[in-house]
N, C-alpha and C positions, 0 to 999 in steps of 0.2 A: 425166386427171381425169375424172369421170364426167359424162357428158352426158345431160341430161334435161330435159325441159319444167319449167317454174318458174312459180309464180305469187305474187305478193303476198299475204300473209294480212293483209287490212285490218280493223283495229277501226274501229269508229265513234268519230271522233276530230275535234276543233274547235280551230281557232286563234283565240283570242280578239282581239277587237276592239282591246283595250288592248296588244296584243303588239307595236303599230306604234312604241311609245314606244323600244322597244329600238333601233329603226332611227334614232331623230332623239336618242338620248341623248347629252346635251352635259354634260362633267364641267366646272363652273365654278370649282373650288376653284383659286384662283391659288396659284402656286409661289413662296411668300414665305419669304426666305431672309435671312440675315444678310450672305452674301458673293454675288457674282455666280458660279453654278455653271458655269463655264467648263472646270474640269478635269472630263474624262468619268470618270476612275477615283476622284476624290476624293468623299468622304461628308461632308456638310453636316448641322451638328447643330443643331436648333431645338426648345427645349424637351424636351431630352434624347432626342428621336428624331432618326435618320439618315437624309438624302435624298440622292439623286444622280441624275445624268443617266439618262435611261432608255436601255435597250438592247432589241434586238430579236432574236428566233429564232424558228425553226418550232416550234411547240408539237408534244409528243410526244403521238400518239393511243395512250394506253397500254391495254392490253389485261387488265391486272390478273392475269396469269398465265394467262388462259383463251385469249386469242389474242395473237400477238406483237406487241410495241410497234413502232410504226412514227411516221413523220414525218404530220403532220397536213397532206398534202400529195397531193390526190388528184383522179382524173377521174370524171366521172359521165356518164351517156348517158341523156336521158329516154326512157323507155320508148313513149311515143305519139308525139312528134315527132322522135326520133331525133337531137336537138340535144346536143352535146357541151360540158360546161364543165369547167374547171379549178377546183379549190376548194385552200383552203388556211387554214390559222390563224396568223397571226403572234401571239406572246406579248409583250407589254410587261413587262420583268423588270429585276430587278438580280441580279448573281452572288452577293453578298454576302446570307446569309438575314437579316440584321437590318437592311436599308438599304431604304427605300421609294423606288419610281421616281417621278420627278416627271413631271407630266402634259403630254405634247406636243400639238401643235396643227398645222393643215395638213398633213397627214400623206398622201403619194402613194406608191403602190407600184406597180411595174412587173414584168414576169416576160420574160425573154428565153431562147431556146433555139434550136437549130440542129436541122433538119429536113431531109434530103434536099439537103445543101448550102447551105440557105438559113437566115438568121437571121429568127427571128420574134420580134417584140417587143409585148406584150400589155399596156394598162394595164389594173389591177385595180380594181374597185370595192370599197368597204370598209363592211363594217357592224360596229359596236363592240357589244361583249358588255357585261353588266353588270359592275360592280366584282367582282374576284376577291379571295376572302375569304383573302388571304395577304399577309404583310409585303413580300415582295420581288416580288410580281406585281400589276401594277395592273389589266389586263385583257387581253382576246382581240381582236384585228381579224380578223374573217373577211371573206377576200377571195376574188372569183371573176372570171371571165371567160369569155365564149364563145370556143370554138376550133373551127374548121371541121376537118372530117376531113381535107382535102387539107394541113392544115397538120401535121398529126401522123402520116398515114400512114407516111410514110418513117422516121420516129421508132420507130412500132411494129415496122415491119419489121425495123429494125435491131436491135431487143430479141431477136426470134427468132433472129438471128444472132449473139448475144451481144455486140452492140455496146451499151454503156451509154448512157443518156440524161442530158445534162447539162442543169440548168435554173439561171439566175441571178436571183434575188430582189434588186430593187434598190428603197431605202426613201430618201425625202427627207421631213424633217418640221422642225419648229420646236419649240423650247423657249422660252417667254415666261416670265419671272421679275419679281419686285419685292422690292426691298429692305425689311427691316423697320426701321421708323424707331425710333431709340433716343433718349431725353431726355438733355440734357446738363445737368450739375449747375450751379446757379446759383452757388455760392459753391466756389472750388478747395479741395481738402483737401490738407492737407500730406502728402508723400510723402518717405519715407527713403530710397526708390530711384526715381530718375527713370526715367520709361519711354523707350525709345529707338524712332523710328518705322524700321521695316524694310520695304523694299520686296519685295513677293511678285511676281517675275518671271512667274509662271503666271498670275496673274489680273490683274497690272498696278495692283493697289491696294496701299494701304498697310496695314501690320497692327502695333498696337503692341505692342512684345515688353518685357519686363524685362530687362535685361541686368546681370547682378550687377557684372562689371568696370567698365563705364560707370558705373554707380552709386556704387561705391566712389570712382573718380577724381573725380567730381563733388562728393562730400561733403570729399574731402581738399581740393580747390581751396576749397571754403567755408570751410573752417576756416583756412586761410592766409590769407584776405582781411581787410581791415579790417573792424570791424563796420558803420562808415557805408556801405559797398558792399554790404550783404548781399542789399538788395533788387535788384539788378541779376542776382542768381544765381536767382532763385525760377523755378521750374518751373511754367508753367501747362498742367497736363495736359489741362483742358478744351479748350484752343485747340489744342492739339496733335492730340486725337482728331478734333476738329471739321475742323481742315484736311485730315487723312487721309481722311475720309469725303468732303469737299467734291472730292477727286480720283476719286473714284469714282461710276459711274452709279448711280442710284436704280432703275432698270428697264431692261429690254432684251429681244432676243431671241437666240438661239443656234441656229445651223444645226446639225441632226443628219443625218448619212448613214449609211447601212447596206447592205452587200453580201454575199450569202451565196451560194455556189455548191454546188448539190447533184446529185448522181451516183446515178442509180437503174438496176437491171438488172430483168431479167424476174423475178428472184427478190422483188422488192417488189411481190407482187401486189395489197397493199393502196393501193398508189399507181395502179397501172393498171386496177384493177377489173374494168369489164365485158370489158377487152382482155385480161384475164389468161387466159381461155379459149383463147388462142391460143399460150400458152406450156406447157410440160410441167414442172408442179409437183407437189408431193406432195400426196395426200389428206390433208384433216384428219380428225380423229378424231371419232366420235360418241359423246355421253355419253347414259346411262339413268337415270333416276331416278324410283321408284315412290312415289306420294304417297297417303297414307291421309287422307281427308276426311270430315267428317261426311255429305256427300252420296254417299259413296263413294270408291273406289279409282280411279286412273288414274296413267297413265305419261306421263313427258314426255321426248322424244328429241329432242336438239338438237346442232347442231354449228356450229363458227364457219366463215366464210367468207373469201374474200379481203378483205373489206371489214370492219373492226373493229366497225362498227355496224349489222351484217346476220348473222343467223345462219337456218341452215335448221331447219325445225321440222315434225315429223310430226304428224299428226292424231290426237286421242285415240280416235276411232272412225270408223266409216262408219255412215250413218243413211238412211233413206227420204228421198228429195227430196219437197218439197212443190211443188205446182201454186201458184204465187203469185198467179194470178188465182181460182182457185175455192178455195185452202185446202185441197184434198183430197191424200192422198197419190198419187206417181205410181206407181199400181199398176194392172196392165191384166189384167182374167182371163176367159179364153175356156174355154168347156166344149166339149171333144172327144170325139166317138165313138170307140169302140176297135173294131178289127176282130175279131170273134168267127166261131167256126166255123157251120156250118149248123145251123139251129135252135136256135142258142143266143140268148139275150136280149142285147139291145144294152147295152154298158156306156160309161160315159164316164170321160174323165179332165179335170181341171182344170188349166189352164196359167196361172201366176200369172207375169207379168213385172213385176220390182220394180227401180226405178230407185234407185240407191244413191251419195251422194256424200260426201266428207269432212267432218268436224265437228270443230272446234276450241274445246275447252273454254275460256270466258273465264277460269275459276279456274285452269286449267293456264296459261295465257299469263302470268297473274299470278303464278304460282308460279315460273314461268321466270325473269321480271324481278328476283324478290326473291331466288332462287337465285343468279342472276349477280352480282348488287349483293354479295352476302355473299362468293361465291366470288371477286371481284375486288377486295374491300375497298373497296367504294364507287366503283370505276372506271367499271364498265359498270351503269347505272341502267336504261337502257331501250333497245331495239334494235328494228330491222324485221325482221318473221318472214317468211320464205319458205318454200315447199314445194317442195324440191329437194335435191339432193346424193346421190338414190339411182340405181342403174344400171337397176333392173328392179322390177316389182310384179306379184304373181298373187295370186289369191283360192284359198283352200284350205279345203274343207269340213272342218268338225269331225267327229270319228268318230261321234257319238250320231246324226248325220244321214245316215251313208253306209252302204253295204252294201244287200244284199236285205232285211234284216229291219228297217231303219230304218223310221220312222213314215212317211217320204215314198217308199217302197219304192225307194230308191235312185235318183230321178229328179232330184236336185239335182246339178249337174256337181261330181265330186269336186276338179275342179280347172279354173281358167281360167287359162292360162299367161300371158297377156297382157291387163293392164287398163289403162285410162287413169285413174290417181287423181286427175288434175286435175278433169275433167268427170265422174268418175263412171263407173259401169259398170252394165249390166243383168243381173240374176241371174233365173233362170227356175226356179220351183220347180212340179214335176209331182206333182200329187195324184190320188190316187182319189177318187171321190165320197164313200167312207167316211173318207178320212183328211183330206178337206177341211176338215170339221167341226173336227178337232184342230189343223189349222193356223190357222184363224180365232181360235181361242183363244188360241192361243199368240202370233201377231201382235198381237192387242191388249192382250196382257198383258206381251209384249216376251220377246226371247230372243236370244242370240248364235249364229248358224248356222255361222260361219267366221271366216276371218281373211285379211287382206291381208298378205303376206308381201313388205316392203320388202327389197330387197337393197343394203347400204349400203357401199360401197367404202372402204378406208383402207389405209393403209401404216404398218408399223412397222419394226423393226430388220431383221426377216427378209423384209420385202418387202411388196408388194401383197395383201391380203386383203380378204374379205367377211364383214360382219356381217349376219345375218339378224334383223330384227325385225318382231314380229307386230302387228298394230293390228286389233282386233275389229270385225266385220260384224254389226251388230244389226237386227233385224226389229222395230219397235216402233211401232205408229201413235201411241201418246202422246208420242214422242218423234222428231219430224221435224226435218229440216234444211232451212235456206233461208226461214225465216218471216219477213218483212221487218218492221223496227220503225224509227221515226223519233226521233232524239233531237236536240235543239237546245239550247246552252248559253245559259244566263240569267246576265246579270252587271251590275254597275253600273259606274262609270267606270275603276275600277281593283282591282275584286274579284269575284271568282267566287261567285254565289249558288247556283247548282245548273242543272238542266236541265229541259227540256219532253220528255215522253215521248208519242208519238202513235202510234195503232195505224193505219196507211195502207191497211189490207186491206178488203175487204168481209165480212168474217166477222170474229166474236169470238175474242179470244186470251186467254191466260195469260202474264202474265211474272212470273218469280219473284223477280227482283231485278235489280240492274244492279252490275258490278263497275267501280269508278271508280279512275282514275289521274290525278294531277295533275303536269303536267311544267313546269319552266322552261327554255325552249329558245330557242337563236339559230341561225338558219342549220343546222338539222339536229344540234347539239351540245347533249346534256342536261346542265345544270348542277345539277340537283336533280330529285328524284323524290319524290313522297307517294303510297304505295300504300295505305294505310290510311285512306280516306275513308268516313265515315258518312253515311246518310242521316236526316235531322232529322224531316221530316213522315212521318206512317203512311203504309204502302206500299199502293198499289193494286194489286191483282192481275190484275182482269179488265178488259178493256179492248173496248169496244164498237167498231164500224168509225168510224174517224176522231175517235174519243175521244183527248183531250189531258189529261195531267195533270201539274201543276208539282211537281218534287221539288226539295227544299231540301237541302242539304250541310249536315252538322255544322260549325259554325264552328271549334268546340274542335279538331277533327280535322285543320285546315288548318295544317301546321307554318309556323313563322315562317322566312323566307329573310334572307340576308344583305344589306346595304345596296346598294340600287341594284337589286334582284332582285325578281323576282315571277312568279307563274303567269302563263304564256302558252298553254299548252295542256292541254285536259280530254279524256281518253280514256275513254269509257264504251261498255260492251258489255252488252247484256241478258242475264239468265241463265234458262235452263228456258222457253224460249219454246215454248208449245204450244196446241193448239185446245182450247176449252172444251165441245166437245161430247163425249158419250160414245163410247170407240172403237168398241164395236159398233155405234153408228149411223153413223159415218163409213166403216166397213167395209161396212155395209149398202148404202149409197150408192154406193161403189165397185163393189160386185156388180150394183146394178140398172142402172149404166151399162154394164157390160159384157153384161147380157142384157136391156137395157131398149128402147127404141125400135129394131125392126128395120128400119125404112125407110132410115136412114142411118148410115152408119159413118164416124166422123171420125179421119183419119189426121194427127195433128199432126207435124210436120216442123221441127226445128230444127237450128242450126250451133253446136255447142258452142265452136269456135274464135270466131267472132264474139261470142258470149255471154261469153266470157271475155278478150274484145280488150284491155280496160284493165288486166286482172291479169296477162296474160303478158309475158315479158320480152323484150327488143328483138330477143335472137338468134332466140327461137322465132318472133316476128312476120317477120323478115325475108324469108322466102320468101314470104310473102303481101301486102307492103306495097302492090303493084301491083293488087290484087285491088279491082274496084268492086261486084259482086255475084255472088251464086252462084243459078244457076236449076235447080230440080228438076223433072223431068219424071215423073209417075207414071202406069202404065198398067195398069187393071185387067184383070180376066179377059176382058171384054167388048172389049177393044182400046180402051176409050174412055181419052184422054189428058187428064190434069189438071197444070196449072203452077203453082209456088211460087216468087217470087224472094225472097231473103234477102239482107240487107245487114248492115252493122255495127250499124246504128241499128235495124233490125227483124230480129232474127234468128231469129224463130219464124213458122210459117204452118201452114195445114192444109188439107187437101183431103177432101171430103165424098163419098162413094160410097155409092150405095143398095145395099140387099141385103136378102135375106128372113131371116124366122126360121130357115128351113132352113140359109141360108148361115152365119148367126151360130152355129148348133149345130155346124156342120161346118168352121168356120172354120180348122182346123189341116190341111184335106186340100188337097193341092195343086189339086184339080181345081175347087174351090169358092172359098173367101176366099183368092186369090192376088192378088200385084200385083208388078209389077217396076217398077225405077226407073232414071234414069239422071241424071247430075250435070254441069253445065255450067258452068264457072268462066269468068267475064268480066273481062279485064283492063283496065285504063286505056289502056295503049298497044300491047299485043300482041294477037294472034287469040284468039279464045275456045277453050277446050279442052273436049271433052265424053267423059265416059266411055261405055264400053258399057254395054248394059242390065244392071242388077244385079239380083239375087234377094236379099231381106233374108234374114238368118240364121234370124229366126223371124217369122211373122206373127201371134204370139198378142198382140202388144202393139199399142198404138194410137200409139205412138211411134217415130219414124224420125230417127235422127241423121245428119247428113251432114259430111262434111269436104271444103273445095275443094282443087283440085289446086296443088301448089308451082308458082311460075315459076321454072323453070330457067335 
């Protein structure tokens, strides 16, 4: 399998307060029939509909042909605290398509499995789903239990050695029922065929049957008797029926028991989830789809994972990252004198260091959901998206900006063989004084300078292969990545009204719109989704700092759900977030910062690992779990040492170093603006580790990214 750093692509989403009703949902419809439902295989008819004892089975997590179908039985591992859970979905159903399952009560479910020669028994907590809109399926029972690693580690090791894992699901439940009362006629009606009471040995009750042979015998006897004795042979059918019912209970409870044994191997990757990385399994295939929209063209690249509700998803482009505190693009500009021959006038070059990060288009994500919904015929309505599934990524410059005749004089790297697409990368653009004016015009209007080429491994009938997928890199001050926006859902007791959008920044922003999706979800399972939700109130585009606007959804766009169901989750992602200022003004301020106050130079130090801590998966974080802090020492040319401490909650810091105007102009010369640094990784239980003194790849930028050392 491909091993790569992965992080969750998190949309802005909200669980509604009313969703707790799912947890406490009680179905009070009594099981009312004419007979005691004691036969587990019999169908009982009431008002033309058939009913029967409920049966239980592990639900199928269908992939709709996109991902393999699997049992709804899977392990998860929390990416923050490392806690392991076993999850399953039990379906209450009847095998006949036209029989309604009766509603059980007092259900208890337990799980038993063997690991390392020991038997482990786990009680499962139960959460009910809404009613399922199908005749023979009543509802789902979402069950889960906490599992310790010591309880399953031998089981996982056994899977790698081709030893299957056995799990036993045991269910104890009750079926309460009530007999439907029938009125007894006041006056007996004459009958030509006297009924006969036949005892039903399965139910223990009496059933009135009409027996033609006995009826004929009774009539012959009546004909042979004297007329005066006729009253002695009159059959009282009402009394016979009443006597039969009197011998049967009018209500009661029936015990239900169910046991199922499941066997899984390492090929069942959807069951073992994050632990599947330890198995040798085939790579799944990536899919590519180009979409033409009114706002432009873009491509969605996606691939199923070992989990049916998780897909890998590539970004649509890379954009300039924004400084979330100042709202300015993360661009550092330095003017550097060139070495000329004797008597020649001094010339200068401009070094532009630009930080670029992945950008995920909300419309592209919405299109992926609708594509999966269509291709799976409604099975996959929504999924979690993660960036991963690639074996390598590199930057490749486009031909228009390469070579000695290019506008940038060939000073943009033709290729960066290894980049970190999760935290982004820094691109250096080297301009002459003459070409810098052209560069300023281009970066304010926007252009694509190159591509990130992802190597996507997969296997087919011929064996392992690699697909190369290119994602464009845009330099555009008008379209930045990382501008934060706050969204809070607004609702009544049981209905979604809309959301409140707030600008939390200290600068003005523009928001072009919001993509909204409504989900009906319980314990991670999506029962319904509505993608086409419009906004009722007029849209406010510009937002001052801390400005909040209430946005109302169009009630007519909210689809009707089935009985017992309602929307529980709102996913809202802002579109086209940008700064309100003219891009030339923004770039001018960036240039002023690079050539401004000569007395202080501020080096901003950050730890991308800490910054992305909550987004990274557990396998990536495993070597760093014991880290308490990272200490960075910076030493300038005058041997003055400065210290910055970085933690998971405070992942950025800065060092201010004094320098003259001359040092600013000569910042790229090793004898002038230079510094070195070293990194100390402090662990909770182990001794601290320090690197040797390091020299940055470039001193043109005001940013330094550091990475702690792994605990081996």
